[in-house]
C-alpha positions in Angstrom: -57.5 227.9 26.0 -57.2 227.0 22.7 -56.3 223.4 22.0 -54.6 224.2 18.2 -52.5 226.7 19.5 -49.6 224.7 19.7 -45.7 225.2 20.1 -43.7 224.1 16.7 -41.0 221.7 17.2 -38.4 221.8 14.9 -36.0 219.3 14.1 -34.0 218.0 10.6 -35.4 217.2 7.5 -39.2 216.6 9.4 -42.3 216.6 7.1 -46.1 216.3 8.1 -48.0 214.8 5.4 -50.2 213.5 8.0 -50.9 214.3 11.6 -52.8 212.5 14.6 -54.3 215.3 17.2 -53.9 214.0 20.7 -55.1 215.6 23.9 -53.8 213.9 27.1 -55.2 214.9 30.4 -52.5 213.7 33.1 -52.3 213.8 36.7 -49.9 212.6 39.4 -49.3 212.4 43.1 -52.7 213.4 44.5 -52.1 211.8 47.9 -55.7 210.7 48.4 -56.6 214.2 48.5 -60.7 213.8 48.4 -61.8 217.1 47.9 -59.6 218.0 44.8 -60.3 214.3 43.3 -63.7 215.9 43.4 -63.0 218.5 41.1 -60.5 216.8 39.0 -63.5 214.7 37.8 -65.3 218.0 36.4 -62.0 219.1 35.0 -61.8 215.8 33.1 -65.3 216.4 31.9 -64.2 219.6 30.5 -61.0 218.1 28.9 -63.3 215.8 27.0 -65.5 218.3 25.6 -62.2 220.4 24.3 -60.7 217.4 22.6 -64.0 216.5 21.0 -64.6 220.1 19.5 -60.8 220.0 18.1 -61.2 216.4 16.7 -58.2 214.9 19.1 -57.7 211.6 20.5 -58.4 212.2 24.4 -56.6 209.7 26.8 -56.7 210.2 30.6 -53.7 208.8 32.2 -52.1 209.1 36.1 -48.5 208.5 37.1 -48.9 207.3 40.4 -49.4 208.5 44.4 -53.3 208.6 43.8 -53.5 206.4 47.4 -51.9 207.5 50.5 -51.5 206.8 54.3 -53.1 203.9 56.5 -56.8 204.5 55.8 -58.7 202.2 53.6 -61.8 203.8 53.3 -60.2 206.7 52.0 -58.0 204.5 49.6 -61.3 202.8 48.7 -62.4 206.5 47.7 -59.9 207.0 45.8 -59.9 203.6 43.6 -63.6 204.8 42.8 -62.0 208.1 41.8 -60.3 206.5 38.8 -63.1 204.7 37.4 -65.8 207.8 38.2 -62.9 210.1 36.5 -62.4 207.6 33.5 -58.6 207.1 33.9 -57.4 204.5 31.7 -54.3 203.7 32.9 -51.9 204.3 36.2 -48.6 203.4 37.3 -48.9 203.0 40.7 -46.6 205.0 42.9 -45.1 204.3 46.3 -47.9 205.3 48.5 -50.2 203.2 46.8 -48.4 200.6 49.0 -48.8 202.3 52.1 -51.9 199.8 52.8 -49.7 196.8 51.8 -49.9 195.4 48.6 -52.7 192.9 49.1 -54.9 195.6 50.0 -53.5 197.7 47.0 -54.8 194.8 45.1 -58.0 194.1 46.4 -58.7 198.1 45.9 -58.0 197.7 42.4 -58.8 194.4 41.2 -62.3 195.2 39.7 -61.0 199.0 38.4 -61.6 199.7 35.1 -58.3 201.4 35.1 -55.5 199.4 33.6 -52.5 199.2 36.1 -49.2 199.2 34.7 -45.8 198.2 36.4 -43.1 197.1 34.0 -40.0 196.8 36.8 -42.3 195.2 39.6 -41.4 191.8 40.7 -44.1 190.0 42.0 -43.4 186.9 44.6 -46.8 185.6 44.3 -47.7 185.7 40.4 -51.4 184.7 41.3 -52.1 187.9 43.9 -54.6 190.3 43.1 -52.1 192.8 42.4 -50.2 190.7 40.0 -52.7 189.4 38.0 -53.8 193.7 37.6 -50.6 194.8 36.7 -49.5 194.8 33.1 -45.9 195.9 31.9 -47.6 197.6 28.8 -50.4 198.1 27.2 -52.0 198.9 23.9 -54.9 201.8 24.2 -57.0 202.1 20.6 -59.0 204.8 20.8 -62.4 205.6 19.2 -60.9 207.2 16.0 -58.8 203.8 15.5 -55.5 205.3 16.6 -53.3 203.1 18.8 -50.9 204.1 21.8 -48.5 202.3 23.6 -48.4 202.7 27.3 -45.9 201.8 29.6 -45.9 202.2 33.4 -42.4 202.2 35.7 -42.6 202.6 39.6 -39.6 204.1 41.7 -36.3 202.6 42.0 -36.4 203.7 45.9 -39.5 202.3 46.5 -38.5 200.4 49.4 -37.1 203.4 51.0 -40.1 205.6 50.1 -43.2 203.8 52.0 -44.1 203.7 55.7 -43.5 200.2 56.4 -41.3 197.9 54.3 -43.0 194.8 54.9 -46.0 196.4 53.3 -44.5 195.3 50.1 -44.9 191.5 50.9 -41.8 190.9 49.0 -42.3 192.6 45.9 -39.3 194.0 44.5 -38.5 196.8 42.0 -35.9 196.5 39.1 -33.0 199.3 40.2 -32.6 202.3 37.6 -30.5 200.5 34.7 -32.0 197.5 34.8 -35.3 199.6 34.3 -33.9 201.9 31.3 -32.7 198.5 29.4 -36.3 197.0 30.2 -37.9 200.0 28.9 -35.7 200.0 25.4 -37.0 196.4 25.2 -40.8 196.9 25.8 -40.7 199.9 23.3 -39.1 197.8 21.1 -41.5 195.4 21.5 -44.5 197.6 20.8 -42.6 198.9 17.9 -42.7 195.6 16.4 -46.4 195.4 16.9 -46.7 198.4 14.6 -47.2 201.0 17.6 -45.2 204.2 17.0 -46.7 206.3 19.9 -45.4 205.4 23.0 -46.0 206.8 26.4 -44.3 206.1 29.7 -46.4 206.8 33.0 -43.4 207.4 35.3 -43.1 207.5 39.2 -39.4 207.3 39.1 -38.9 211.3 39.6 -37.8 214.0 37.4 -34.4 213.4 37.3 -34.3 209.8 35.9 -37.1 210.7 33.7 -35.1 212.9 32.0 -32.3 210.3 31.7 -34.8 208.0 30.2 -35.7 210.4 27.5 -32.1 210.7 26.7 -31.3 207.1 26.6 -34.3 205.2 25.3 -35.4 205.3 21.8 -38.9 205.2 20.9 -40.9 206.9 23.8 -42.5 210.0 22.9 -44.0 211.1 26.3 -43.0 210.8 29.7 -45.8 211.8 32.3 -43.9 212.0 35.5 -44.3 211.8 39.4 -43.0 211.3 42.4 -40.3 214.1 42.6 -43.4 216.8 42.8 -42.5 219.0 40.2 -44.6 221.3 38.7 -43.6 221.4 34.8 -45.3 224.1 33.0 -44.8 224.8 29.1 -42.6 223.3 26.9 -39.0 224.2 27.5 -36.1 223.0 25.1 -33.5 221.2 27.2 -35.8 221.5 30.3 -38.7 218.8 29.4 -38.2 219.0 25.8 -35.7 216.7 25.2 -33.9 214.3 22.3 -33.8 210.5 22.5 -30.5 208.7 20.8 -32.4 208.3 17.4 -33.4 212.6 17.8 -36.8 212.4 18.1 -38.3 214.9 20.6 -39.4 213.4 23.9 -41.8 216.0 25.9 -41.8 215.4 29.8 -44.4 216.6 31.9 -45.3 216.8 35.9 -48.2 218.5 37.5 -46.9 218.8 41.3 -48.4 217.3 44.0 -51.9 216.9 46.2 -54.2 217.6 43.3 -54.0 221.5 43.5 -53.0 221.2 39.6 -53.6 218.9 36.6 -52.2 219.2 33.1 -53.6 219.2 29.3 -50.9 218.0 26.8 -52.0 218.7 23.2 -49.8 216.8 20.8 -49.7 216.6 17.0 -47.9 213.5 15.8 -46.7 212.6 12.3 -47.6 209.4 10.1 -44.7 207.9 11.6 -45.5 208.5 15.2 -43.0 212.0 15.7 -44.2 214.7 17.6 -44.5 217.7 15.5 -46.3 220.2 17.9 -46.8 220.1 21.5 -48.2 222.7 24.0 -48.2 221.7 27.7 -51.2 223.5 29.8 -50.9 223.4 34.0 -54.3 224.4 35.2 -55.2 225.3 38.8 -58.0 222.5 39.9 -59.6 224.9 42.2 -61.1 226.7 38.9 -63.4 223.9 39.0 -66.6 222.8 40.9 -66.9 219.5 43.1 -68.2 216.7 40.8 -71.7 215.2 42.7 -71.0 211.8 41.3 -67.6 211.7 43.1 -68.9 213.6 46.0 -71.6 211.4 46.6 -69.4 208.3 46.4 -67.0 210.1 48.7 -69.8 210.3 50.9 -70.9 206.8 50.8 -67.8 205.4 51.4 -66.2 207.7 54.3 -70.0 209.0 55.6 -70.9 212.3 55.3 -68.6 215.0 56.8 -69.4 217.5 59.6 -69.2 220.8 58.9 -66.8 222.6 61.5 -66.5 225.8 60.6 -66.3 229.2 58.0 -62.7 230.1 56.6 -62.9 233.3 55.5 -59.2 234.3 54.7 -56.2 231.8 54.1 -52.9 232.8 53.2 -51.6 230.6 49.7 -49.8 228.0 50.6 -46.0 228.4 49.1 -45.3 226.5 45.6 -42.1 224.6 47.3 -43.9 223.4 51.1 -40.5 222.3 51.7 -38.6 225.3 51.6 -41.0 227.9 52.9 -43.2 228.6 55.9 -46.7 227.0 55.5 -49.3 229.0 56.9 -51.5 225.9 57.6 -48.5 224.4 59.3 -48.4 227.5 61.7 -52.2 227.3 62.0 -51.8 223.6 62.9 -48.9 223.7 65.2 -50.5 226.4 67.2 -53.4 224.2 67.7 -51.4 221.3 68.7 -49.1 223.6 70.8 -52.5 225.1 73.0 -54.7 222.1 72.9 -51.9 219.3 73.9 -50.2 221.7 76.4 -46.9 221.6 75.1 -43.7 224.1 75.1 -43.2 223.3 71.4 -44.3 221.5 68.2 -42.3 220.1 65.4 -44.1 219.1 62.1 -42.0 217.9 59.0 -42.9 219.9 55.8 -43.7 216.8 54.1 -46.3 215.8 56.4 -48.8 218.5 54.8 -50.5 217.2 52.0 -52.7 220.3 51.1 -54.8 223.0 52.0 -58.6 223.9 52.6 -60.6 226.6 50.1 -62.2 229.6 51.7 -66.0 228.8 52.9 -67.6 226.1 54.4 -65.0 223.8 56.2 -65.9 220.2 56.9 -63.7 217.5 58.9 -62.8 215.5 55.8 -61.2 218.8 54.7 -59.1 219.0 57.5 -58.2 215.2 57.5 -57.2 215.6 53.7 -54.1 217.6 54.9 -53.1 214.6 56.8 -53.6 211.4 55.1 -51.1 209.3 57.1 -52.8 208.6 60.1 -49.7 209.3 62.3 -50.2 209.1 66.0 -49.1 212.1 68.1 -46.6 211.9 71.2 -46.1 214.3 73.8 -42.0 214.1 74.8 -39.3 215.4 76.6 -36.4 217.1 74.2 -33.3 218.7 75.2 -32.5 222.0 73.3 -29.6 220.6 71.7 -31.5 217.6 69.8 -34.4 220.1 69.0 -31.7 222.7 67.7 -30.0 220.1 65.5 -33.0 218.6 64.0 -34.0 222.1 62.7 -30.3 222.1 61.4 -30.2 219.0 59.7 -33.9 220.1 58.3 -32.5 223.4 57.1 -30.0 222.0 54.9 -33.1 221.3 52.2 -32.6 224.7 50.9 -29.5 223.4 49.5 -30.1 220.2 48.7 -30.9 219.1 44.8 -34.2 217.6 45.8 -35.2 219.9 48.4 -35.8 217.2 50.9 -36.4 216.3 53.7 -38.0 220.1 54.1 -37.8 222.6 56.8 -39.3 221.8 60.1 -42.3 223.6 60.8 -42.8 224.9 64.1 -44.9 226.2 67.3 -43.1 227.7 70.2 -40.3 228.6 68.2 -39.0 231.4 65.6 -35.8 231.1 63.7 -33.9 232.1 60.5 -31.9 230.3 57.9 -29.5 231.7 55.2 -30.1 230.8 51.8 -27.7 227.4 51.9 -29.7 226.4 54.8 -27.4 227.3 57.7 -29.1 228.3 61.0 -28.5 231.7 61.8 -30.8 232.5 65.0 -33.5 231.1 66.7 -35.5 232.0 69.6 -38.0 230.0 72.1 -41.5 232.0 72.7 -43.3 231.1 76.1 -47.2 230.9 76.5 -47.0 234.1 77.8 -45.2 235.3 74.5 -41.9 236.0 76.1 -38.9 235.5 74.0 -35.5 234.0 74.4 -32.8 233.9 72.3 -30.9 230.5 71.7 -27.8 230.2 71.0 -27.4 228.4 67.5 -23.9 226.9 67.7 -24.4 226.1 71.6 -27.6 224.9 72.4 -28.1 223.9 76.2 -28.2 220.1 76.3 -29.3 220.6 79.8 -32.4 222.6 78.8 -35.5 220.4 78.8 -38.8 221.2 76.6 -42.1 219.2 76.2 -42.4 218.9 72.4 -45.5 217.5 70.4 -44.7 215.4 67.4 -46.0 212.2 65.5 -44.5 208.7 65.4 -42.7 209.4 62.1 -40.5 211.6 64.1 -40.6 209.9 67.2 -39.0 206.8 65.2 -36.5 209.1 63.8 -38.0 209.4 60.2 -36.4 211.4 57.4 -32.8 210.2 59.0 -33.6 212.8 62.0 -32.3 210.2 64.5 -31.9 213.1 67.2 -35.9 213.0 67.5 -36.0 209.6 68.4 -37.3 208.8 71.6 -37.9 205.9 74.0 -40.2 205.1 76.6 -38.3 207.4 79.5 -38.5 210.3 77.4 -42.3 210.0 76.0 -44.7 211.7 78.2 -48.1 211.1 76.6 -49.3 209.1 73.8 -52.6 209.7 71.7 -54.1 207.7 69.5 -54.9 210.5 66.6 -53.2 212.4 64.4 -52.9 215.8 64.0 -56.6 216.3 61.9 -58.6 215.5 65.0 -56.8 218.2 67.3 -57.3 220.7 64.9 -60.9 220.0 63.9 -61.5 220.6 67.5 -59.3 223.9 67.8 -61.4 225.1 64.8 -64.6 224.3 66.4 -63.4 226.4 69.5 -62.7 229.4 67.6 -65.1 232.5 66.6 -66.4 232.0 63.5 -65.4 232.5 60.5 -61.8 232.4 61.2 -58.6 232.8 59.3 -55.2 231.3 58.5 -51.9 233.5 57.9 -48.2 232.9 58.5 -46.7 235.2 60.7 -43.0 235.0 59.6 -41.7 232.6 62.3 -39.6 231.0 59.7 -37.3 233.3 58.0 -35.4 232.4 54.8 -32.7 235.0 53.8 -32.0 236.1 50.3 
C-alpha cells in the first residue's frame, strides 16, 4: 500500500500552493469483538509506521459501537482497547448504552480517548458520561496541524438499544436539529481558525450522505451504524460536494472488526481536500497484539482451548441477506443439544466468525455478545412460516433489515424480492416434509429454540412472541455455551460449512 498513490479530485479553480498530508486509521462497529481488537492494535501500529515514512499526520478515530451487549467485563476490555490502540477520539454508538449510560460513563471516565457527542442531551450534567463527552474537539498533531473533530449519535438511538431505560433519560436530537447544530459547530471551529474538520458519525450512510450535501465546512465523514463496507473513492457515492462546492469524503469499514480503513488525504492551504485514497483492509492480515491479548486475559480470564477448526466457509459480506455457515453450525448445535424440532436465529444476532486453527471459548462467545438467554417454546406452523416470510422481506428492504431467519430443521427458498417460494421441515431422521408456504397448518405444533429477543417479539416479529403457556424451558445462557459444548463433543479438527438450507433465487 503506497500512501502517496492518491486519486486526484478535480474541481473548479483549485490550486495547491501548500499541502498537508493526513492519514486516518478508522474503525467502526467492532461490536465487542475482542479477538479482532487484538489484531487491530497491530494494524494501527503499522499505520503509524506508514504515516511516519511519508511525512503525514496520523489520526486514529472510531465511529462507535466498540461495546456491545450486557457483559461488563467484555466492555471493560473494549475500553482498554481504545487506549492500547491509541484511538484519539470516538463517537459512541447505540451499543455503548447496552449496559446503561452510567456504566458506559464509568468505563470511559479515565480513558485517554476523547468521547464526542454533539447531539446527546444529558439530564444529569454531573454524570461521568456527561463530564467525559464533548460536542467537538480540536486535535493538534506533532506537525503543528489542527483538526476539528465532531461526533454525533444515531437519531434512532432509543429504538436501537436493548432496553430503553438503559439511557437513563439521555435523549438524542432528531435529524433536522442535528444537521442544524452541525452547521453551527462547523462554523464555530472555522471561527477559531480550524479549516480541516472531520465528523465521526454513527448516523448511518443515508443520513451521512445528506449531511455531506447540506453542511458547509465538513471535509470528511467517518461513518458507522449502517455497517456499509465502502471501498475506494467513487464520485456521487462517497465523494460528494457541500453547498459551497467543496469535496466531502465519506467512509465506513463494515462491521465486527473484519476490516479497517486507512484514508490518505492531502489538504491545500485552505483546508480543502485536493487528493484522496481510501483503503479497506482485511483485519486478518495482522497478527494479535501481545499487550492487548494479555490485557484481555487479565480482565476476562484466560480462555480455554476447546478445539481446532480445520476449515470454514467464508461468511457472506451481507450476513443479513444470505445463509451464514456459522449460523448453520450453531443452530444445528442448539437443535441437537437442546432436543428441538427447529431452531430460529435472527441474522443480526451473529457478530463475526472464528479463524481457522486453535479455537477458544472466547472466540465462540465473541460471535454472540448480546448474552440473550435461550428458550424452548411451542410454536405453530403458521407463526413460524409468517416469521420467515417477514424476515424474507429483508431482501427488498433498502437497509436489508431485520435480516433473513437463520434456521435448523428447515429448508426454504426466497425469490429475489424476498417472497417465500417453498419451505420444508426436516425431521431428526432426515425425512423431509413439504410445507405449503401459502397455507401453513396452524394446528401443527413444533418445539422450537430461539432467544429472549425473539421470544419478546423483537424486530417486530410479534408472531414469535410467547407467553408462559407456550414456554417449555428457560435456559440461563446464550448460544455460545451450547456451541462450546457441541465443539468439545466433536471429533477434532472440525469444519464449518453451509449446506444450502437457505436458497435465494436470482
